[in-house]
C-alpha positions in Angstrom: 116.4 70.5 81.6 119.9 72.1 82.6 119.0 75.0 79.7 115.5 75.7 81.7 117.1 76.0 85.0 120.0 78.1 83.7 117.5 80.3 82.0 115.4 80.5 85.1 118.0 81.4 87.5 119.5 84.2 85.3 116.2 85.7 84.9 115.8 85.5 88.7 119.2 87.5 89.3 118.1 90.2 86.8 115.0 90.7 88.5 116.5 90.7 92.1 119.0 93.4 90.5 116.3 96.0 90.2 115.3 97.9 93.8 112.4 99.0 92.5 111.5 95.3 92.3 111.9 95.1 96.1 109.0 97.3 96.4 106.4 95.5 94.4 107.6 92.4 95.9 107.5 93.1 99.6 106.8 97.2 100.6 103.4 97.5 98.7 102.0 94.0 99.4 103.0 94.4 103.2 101.5 97.8 103.5 98.0 96.5 102.0 97.8 93.5 104.1 98.5 95.7 107.2 95.6 98.5 106.3 93.1 95.8 104.7 93.6 93.4 107.9 93.3 96.2 110.5 90.1 97.9 108.5 88.3 94.3 108.7 89.3 94.2 112.6 87.0 96.8 113.2 83.6 96.2 115.7 82.2 93.0 114.7 82.8 90.5 111.9 81.0 90.3 108.6 79.4 86.9 109.8 78.6 88.3 113.0 77.6 92.0 112.7 77.8 94.4 115.6 75.7 97.5 114.7 76.4 100.6 116.5 74.0 101.6 119.3 73.6 104.9 121.4 73.0 104.7 125.0 71.8 107.8 126.8 72.4 107.1 130.5 70.3 109.7 132.6 70.9 107.5 135.9 74.2 108.7 137.7 74.0 105.7 140.4 75.8 102.7 140.4 73.4 100.3 138.7 73.4 102.7 135.5 77.1 102.0 135.3 77.0 98.6 135.9 74.1 98.3 133.1 76.2 100.0 130.8 79.2 97.2 131.6 76.4 94.5 130.8 75.6 96.0 127.5 79.4 95.9 126.6 79.8 92.3 127.3 76.7 91.3 125.2 79.0 92.3 122.1 77.1 95.7 121.9 79.5 98.8 120.0 78.6 101.2 122.1 79.2 104.9 120.5 80.2 108.3 121.8 77.2 110.8 121.9 79.4 112.8 119.5 78.6 109.9 116.7 74.6 109.9 117.3 73.9 110.4 113.7 75.5 107.0 113.0 73.6 104.8 115.7 71.2 102.1 114.4 69.1 102.3 117.5 69.2 104.6 120.7 68.8 103.0 124.2 68.0 105.1 127.1 68.3 104.6 130.8 66.1 106.5 133.0 67.2 109.0 135.7 65.5 107.1 138.6 66.9 103.7 137.4 69.0 102.6 140.3 66.4 104.1 142.7 63.3 102.3 141.7 65.5 99.3 141.5 66.5 99.4 145.3 63.0 100.0 145.9 62.0 96.8 144.2 60.1 98.7 141.7 60.1 98.1 137.9 62.3 100.5 135.7 61.5 100.4 132.1 64.7 101.0 129.9 63.5 102.5 126.4 64.6 101.0 123.2 64.2 104.2 120.4 64.0 103.7 116.8 66.5 105.8 114.6 65.7 107.7 111.4 67.0 105.5 108.3 68.5 102.6 110.7 68.6 98.8 109.0 65.9 96.7 110.4 68.4 93.5 110.7 70.3 96.1 112.4 67.9 96.8 115.2 67.0 93.1 115.2 70.4 92.2 116.8 70.6 95.1 119.1 67.2 94.5 120.4 68.6 90.7 121.1 71.5 91.8 122.5 69.5 94.0 124.8 67.1 91.6 125.9 70.3 89.3 127.0 71.8 92.0 128.9 68.5 92.8 130.9 68.2 88.9 131.7 71.8 88.9 132.7 71.1 91.9 134.7 68.0 90.6 136.4 70.2 87.4 136.7 73.0 89.1 138.8 70.3 91.1 141.1 68.5 88.3 141.9 71.6 86.2 142.8 73.0 89.4 144.8 69.7 89.8 146.7 69.4 85.8 147.8 73.4 85.8 148.8 72.5 86.4 152.3 69.6 85.7 154.6 68.2 88.0 155.8 68.7 90.2 152.4 71.1 92.9 152.8 71.3 96.3 151.5 72.8 96.0 147.6 75.8 98.1 147.1 78.0 98.2 143.9 80.6 96.1 145.4 78.6 93.2 146.2 77.1 93.2 142.7 80.3 93.4 141.2 81.6 90.5 143.3 78.6 88.4 142.0 79.3 89.2 138.6 83.1 88.5 138.8 82.2 84.9 139.9 82.8 82.3 137.2 79.8 81.2 135.6 78.7 77.7 136.2 76.9 77.6 132.9 78.3 77.9 129.3 76.9 78.2 126.1 78.4 77.0 123.0 76.9 79.1 120.4 77.8 78.3 116.7 76.3 79.4 113.5 74.0 76.4 112.3 74.7 75.9 108.5 77.3 78.4 107.3 80.8 78.9 107.6 82.3 82.1 109.0 83.3 85.0 106.4 87.0 85.3 106.1 88.2 88.5 108.0 91.0 90.4 109.3 94.6 89.1 108.2 93.2 85.8 107.7 91.4 87.5 104.6 93.9 90.4 103.8 97.1 87.8 103.5 96.0 85.7 101.2 93.8 88.2 99.1 96.8 90.8 98.4 99.3 87.6 98.2 97.3 86.5 95.3 96.6 90.0 93.7 100.5 90.8 93.8 101.6 87.5 93.1 99.4 87.9 89.6 100.3 91.4 89.3 103.9 91.1 89.5 104.7 87.9 87.6 102.5 89.4 84.9 104.5 92.7 84.7 107.8 91.3 85.1 106.9 88.2 82.8 105.4 90.5 80.4 107.8 93.5 80.5 110.7 91.1 80.2 109.8 89.1 77.1 108.6 92.2 75.4 111.9 94.1 76.2 114.0 90.9 75.4 112.6 90.6 72.0 112.8 94.4 71.2 116.7 94.3 72.0 117.2 91.2 70.4 118.3 89.0 73.4 116.0 86.7 72.4 117.3 86.1 68.9 120.9 85.7 70.4 119.5 83.0 72.7 118.4 81.4 69.6 121.6 80.7 68.1 122.6 78.4 71.2 121.2 75.1 71.4 118.1 75.8 73.1 114.6 75.2 71.9 111.8 77.5 71.6 109.7 75.3 74.4 112.9 75.1 76.6 113.1 79.4 76.6 109.4 79.5 77.5 109.8 77.2 80.2 113.1 78.8 81.3 111.0 82.1 81.5 108.1 80.7 83.4 110.5 78.9 85.7 112.5 82.1 86.5 109.1 83.9 87.0 108.0 81.1 89.5 111.3 81.4 91.7 110.4 85.1 91.8 107.2 84.1 93.1 108.5 81.8 95.6 110.4 84.4 97.3 107.5 86.6 97.5 105.5 83.4 99.1 108.2 82.5 101.6 108.1 86.2 102.6 104.8 86.6 103.1 103.9 83.4 104.5 106.8 83.9 107.2 105.4 87.7 107.7 101.9 86.2 108.3 102.7 83.2 110.6 105.1 85.1 112.9 104.0 88.8 112.5 99.8 88.8 111.9 99.5 85.4 113.4 97.7 84.2 110.3 96.4 80.6 110.7 98.5 78.6 108.8 99.0 75.9 111.3 99.1 72.0 109.8 97.8 73.3 106.4 101.1 75.2 105.4 102.2 72.3 102.8 98.7 72.6 101.4 99.1 76.3 101.3 102.4 76.4 99.7 101.3 73.9 97.1 98.3 76.3 96.0 100.5 79.4 95.8 103.5 77.5 94.0 100.7 76.4 91.3 99.0 79.7 91.1 102.3 81.1 90.7 102.9 78.9 87.9 99.9 80.0 86.3 100.6 84.0 86.9 104.2 83.0 85.3 102.7 81.6 82.1 100.2 84.1 81.7 103.2 87.0 82.0 105.1 84.8 79.2 101.9 84.8 77.4 101.3 88.5 77.4 105.1 89.4 76.4 104.6 86.9 73.6 101.2 88.4 72.3 102.0 92.1 72.8 104.8 93.6 70.4 104.9 97.2 72.2 107.0 97.3 75.4 105.2 100.0 76.7 101.6 98.8 76.4 102.7 95.6 78.4 102.8 97.1 82.0 99.3 99.0 81.4 97.7 95.2 80.2 99.0 93.5 82.8 98.3 95.8 85.5 94.8 96.6 84.3 94.1 92.5 83.9 95.5 91.9 87.5 93.5 94.5 89.0 90.5 93.0 87.4 91.2 89.5 88.3 92.1 90.6 91.6 88.7 92.4 92.3 86.3 89.7 90.5 88.3 87.0 92.1 87.5 88.2 95.7 91.0 89.6 96.5 89.6 93.0 97.8 86.3 91.7 99.5 85.1 88.5 100.8 82.9 86.9 98.2 80.7 85.4 100.7 78.9 88.9 101.4 78.4 89.6 97.8 75.8 88.6 95.5 75.6 85.2 93.7 76.8 86.2 90.4 80.2 87.7 91.8 80.6 83.8 92.9 80.0 82.8 89.4 82.3 85.4 87.7 85.3 84.3 90.3 85.1 80.8 89.2 86.1 81.8 85.9 89.2 83.2 87.1 92.6 81.8 88.6 92.5 84.3 91.2 89.0 83.1 92.1 90.1 79.4 92.6 93.3 80.2 94.5 91.5 82.1 96.9 88.9 79.8 97.2 91.8 77.0 98.1 93.5 79.6 100.6 90.1 80.4 102.3 89.3 77.1 103.0 92.7 76.0 104.3 93.0 79.4 106.7 89.7 80.7 107.6 87.6 77.3 107.4 90.0 74.8 108.8 89.5 72.2 106.0 91.9 69.6 104.9 94.1 69.0 101.9 90.8 67.0 100.4 88.7 70.2 100.4 91.2 71.9 98.0 92.1 69.3 95.2 89.6 70.4 93.0 90.4 74.4 93.2 94.3 73.1 92.5 93.2 71.0 89.6 91.4 74.0 88.0 94.5 75.9 88.6 96.7 73.1 86.9 94.1 73.2 83.9 94.7 77.3 83.7 98.5 76.9 83.9 98.5 74.2 81.4 96.5 76.4 79.1 98.3 79.1 79.3 101.7 77.2 78.9 100.5 75.8 75.8 99.6 79.3 74.5 102.7 81.0 75.7 104.7 78.3 73.6 102.5 78.7 70.6 102.8 82.2 70.1 106.3 82.7 71.7 108.3 85.2 69.0 111.9 85.9 68.8 
């Protein structure tokens, strides 16, 4: 056991002596976490879409402005007129909107189709438009009946009514489905899984191939160390490297990006440690199978990117076709992300990730056995 620990600790010190290692361990993943998380914080959520709508307000009086505010409060993504071509639908407020309402006459808001727009987006906009109209009528009715006899309606009176706390609240949830991971809750685990796999594959494979080429492994075999101890020591060193990256990004996610780790932090840490063992074992396996040192990096980068893309690190599998979910379950990245999303985005407990962790343990055991079987000096 002492030999395994010594080999692992020595490898970690050698890894951290390379300045380029810090770029791939911290700088690159951090940049990807930020930009992907920021991109996923756009208007709306993947599970609660906010399609863009253009509002043409021809009314220059106060009710037109208030109606625009009501549309915004109904989760409408209101476009600037310069972005007209991207609108899913157009809402047109007539010029006499305020005048007709103040005269207690009906005023019609037009809901116009936009070419090449999606019908599902149009349905969402229409529902939110109806809700805005109902809310607007409710505010007008409350303002009109606030005094007896009714007084003339002004912008200040109507906004005062709108500012009052609503005595009735509605708690609406999506029935039968869970929210799609988004924002930093998606980008942090996705990029951490991708870069853990990439770094441990590259560092593990390149180190084993280089040490075999330089005769380091042969010199180690002269000492009283078995092949299994050498393999386990290499994997242990890669796991320590993964721990450095895991601790850094969990701290960054918690305190900088405010990722919802909460009470599930022990389960998240366990999942990532098991995944680091899988990635480290695969790295040693690649270094054992590929003789040419120069080919190892290319193979590891390609393999890690493919596993990241197909495993769901680049986009939520919940919005993809069913075949993508099936492919993800054939890869360790897919199972690791399934467990992390259960813990971070869905708020599940440890029981929900027992199966993914069990599958990851099976991946790690298989990679471990193969690495020991094909390890060469």
